N, C-alpha and C positions, 0 to 999 in steps of 0.2 A: 336913343337906341344905338348901340355900337355896330358899326359897319366894318367888318374885317378888312375890306379893301381900302379903307380910308387911312390906314397907317402903313408906314414903311417897314415896321417891325412886326408884321403880321405873324410870321412863323415863330418869332421869339415870344410874342404875347400869347399865342395859342399854346405854346409849349409851357409857359409859366402857369397859365390857367389849368392846363391838364395836370401839371405837377401838384398845384394847390388842391385840386379836386381829389387826386389820388392820396395825398397826405391826409386830407380831411376824412376820407373813407377809411383809411387805416386807423386814424386816431379815434374814430367813432366805432370801430369794430369792437365786438365783444369776444375777445380771444378767450378760449377755454383751456384750462389746464387739462392735460391728457397724459396718458401713459402709452408709449409705443409697445405694442404687444407682438412684434415680430414682423416689422416691415423689411422683408428679406430682399425685395427688388426695388426699393425706393427709400426716400427719407422724407418724413413729415416736417414741414416748415411751420405751418400754423393751422389751428383748428378754430373755426368761428361758428357759433350757433346763434341764430337770430330768432327771437330775442332771448337773451340769457344775461340779464344784468347782474345776477349773483350766482355763486357756485356753492353747491351743485345746482345745475340748471333746474328751475321749477317748470315742469312740463304740465300744462293744464289739459285735462281731458277734453276732447273735441277740437283741439287746436292742432296746427301744423307748424313745424319749426324748420327754418332754413339751416342747412348744414353745408359749410364750405371748408374743404380740406385742401390746403396748398401743399404740394409735394413735388419732389424731383424723382424722376425715374432713372434707375440704373440699367434698365433693359429696354429693348424694343418689344412692342406687343401689338398685335393687330386688333385685339379686343380687350375689354375690361368688364368685370362683373362685380357688383357690390353684394356683400353678404352681411346682414345686420342681426345681432342677437341682443337680447336683454339678459344679463347674467344675474340670476336671483339665487342666492345661497349657493354660489359656485356652479349652478346649472345653467348652461346657455339655452335660452328659449328663442326661437325664430321671431324676429321683429319685422313684419312686412313693410316694404317701402314701395312707393308708386312705380318706380322704374329702377331696376337693378342693372341696367346697361350703362356703364360708365361713359361709353362713347356718345351717349345721348344726355349726359349730365355734366356739360361744360368742358368735356375733354374732346379734342379733335384727334380721332384715330386715323392712322396708326400712331401709337405712342412711340416717341423717339427717345433714345438713350440720352441722358444728361440734359433733358429739358424739364422746365418747371410747368406744372399744370395746376389748375384750380378745379377741383371736383365739387359740383354743386348739386344738392338733392334736398328733398323734404323728408322730415320725420313726422308722420302723422301720429297723433296720440288718440287712440280710440276711446270712446266714452265707456266701453265695457272693461277697460284695463283697471286693475286694482290701484288704489292709492298706496304707493310703495316706493321705497328707495331702492335703486338698483344701479348697475353699471351697464352702459351701452358699449358693446364691442362692434366696431365698424371696420370691415375689411374691403379692400378693393383688389381683386385678383386679376393677374394678367392671363394671357391665353394658355399658359402652362399650369395655371392653378396656384401659382405662388403669389404672395401678397406684395402688391405695389405699396400698399400701406395697411397697417392694422393699428387702430387706436382704441383706447378704452377711456371713457369719461363718466363721472358719476352724474346721475339725474335723480330727481324726485318727481313722481307722478302725483298730481294733486287734482282735486275737483275744480 
């Protein structure tokens, strides 16, 4: 077993291990192609849905999917609120999520200008949803109601 105190290069070794783990997690991430639908107050860097090995993401009824959006903020905000819709035939239908408070979803509030954040939430797929192809529209709004990010990505709900 490795004892960190046994080596003179402890900080260097710990740093190298941390970098390797970070690179592995990025390399194994399932980045999703998305469209920015009006991120007025921020810029989306990546969108990661877990699991989503193919696109459009196949969402199975009764399952829950991890959503991670990395973005930078162009403004300061005390709060953030998520709003999610399933867009079916160009009609947005509310898509409930377990927690719409962005400040309880991986983001430390207050949000600061020019900082990068990782918003993390779950997308539950209810068993009563129809089997259908649709577009998910996911917004995170600042305390003035403007979008820190707005993304759209295609999914297919299956049994």
